[in-house]
Structures are given as structure tokens and as C-alpha cells.
C-alpha positions as CSV (number, residue, x, y, z in Angstrom):
1,M,-16.6,-19.6,1.1
2,S,-13.1,-20.7,2.2
3,Q,-11.5,-20.2,5.6
4,I,-8.0,-19.4,6.7
5,T,-6.2,-19.4,10.0
6,L,-4.1,-16.4,11.0
7,Y,-1.6,-16.3,13.8
8,L,-1.3,-12.8,15.2
9,D,0.6,-11.5,18.2
10,D,-1.5,-9.9,20.9
11,A,-0.9,-6.3,19.8
12,T,-1.9,-7.0,16.2
13,Q,-5.0,-8.9,17.4
14,A,-6.0,-5.9,19.4
15,M,-5.5,-3.6,16.4
16,V,-7.7,-5.9,14.3
17,E,-10.4,-6.0,16.9
18,Q,-10.4,-2.3,17.5
19,A,-10.5,-1.4,13.7
20,A,-13.3,-3.9,13.1
21,R,-15.3,-2.5,16.0
22,A,-14.7,1.1,14.8
23,H,-16.0,0.2,11.3
24,G,-18.9,-1.8,12.8
25,I,-18.0,-5.0,11.0
26,S,-16.8,-8.4,11.9
27,K,-13.0,-9.1,12.2
28,S,-13.3,-11.5,9.3
29,R,-15.0,-8.9,7.1
30,W,-12.4,-6.2,8.1
31,V,-9.5,-8.5,7.2
32,A,-11.1,-9.5,3.9
33,D,-11.6,-5.8,3.0
34,I,-8.0,-5.0,3.8
35,I,-6.8,-7.9,1.7
36,R,-9.0,-6.8,-1.2
37,K,-7.7,-3.2,-0.9
38,Y,-4.0,-4.1,-0.8
39,A,-4.0,-7.1,-3.2
40,A,-5.8,-5.2,-6.0
41,H,-3.6,-4.3,-8.9
42,E,-5.7,-1.6,-10.3
43,W,-5.5,2.2,-10.0
44,T,-8.5,3.8,-8.5
45,A,-10.7,6.1,-10.6
46,D,-9.6,9.1,-8.5
47,C,-6.0,8.3,-9.1
48,L,-6.4,7.8,-12.9
49,A,-8.3,11.1,-13.1
50,L,-5.1,12.9,-11.9
51,A,-3.1,11.7,-14.9
52,G,-1.8,14.7,-16.9
53,R,-3.3,17.2,-14.4
54,F,0.0,18.7,-13.3
55,A,1.3,20.8,-16.2
56,D,4.5,21.9,-14.4
57,F,5.5,18.3,-13.3
58,P,8.7,17.4,-15.1
59,L,8.8,14.2,-16.9
60,R,11.9,11.9,-16.6
61,E,13.0,12.7,-20.1
62,E,12.9,16.4,-19.4
63,S,14.8,16.2,-16.2
64,P,18.6,16.6,-16.3
65,A,20.4,13.4,-15.7
66,V,21.8,13.8,-12.2
67,T,23.7,10.9,-10.9
68,A,25.6,10.6,-7.7
69,P,28.9,8.7,-7.7
70,D,28.7,5.1,-6.5
71,T,29.4,4.5,-2.9
72,P,32.5,2.3,-2.4
73,R,31.4,-1.2,-1.4
74,L,32.9,-3.2,1.4
75,G,34.4,-6.5,0.5
76,F,33.5,-9.7,2.2
């Protein structure tokens, strides 16, 4: 198992400690769980089950093309 070093400000360190304590796990385990959760590139089963469940949800092709005029840009 590899190790990493994290540099956290005091407020962030306190949040990590509090969250790990609340979940009853070590700080290392809590951080690893968060990394797994946010680094995953897969849809959860619950999310996939929602696909097509909203019959009245307009698809992009069905929506009228509403475009706002461009905002004038400032020059440099």
C-alpha cells in the first residue's frame, strides 16, 4: 500500500478529523473513501435507473433554440 503526504490548513484538517470521527474510521480511510467516490468515472446504479423515467422532460432536440445575444467583450 502506498502512502502520500497531504498539506492541509488547520480548518481543513479539523474537518477531516471531525468527518472521520463521525464515520468511525481513520482519517486515512476517510480520505481514501472520498478519493474513490469523486475520482470514479461511473454512474451509480441508482442514477442509471433514472434514465428515461421522466416522460415530460424535454430533450435538447425538442427544445426551441433560444440563444441570447453575445455580450460585448472588453478589449485589452
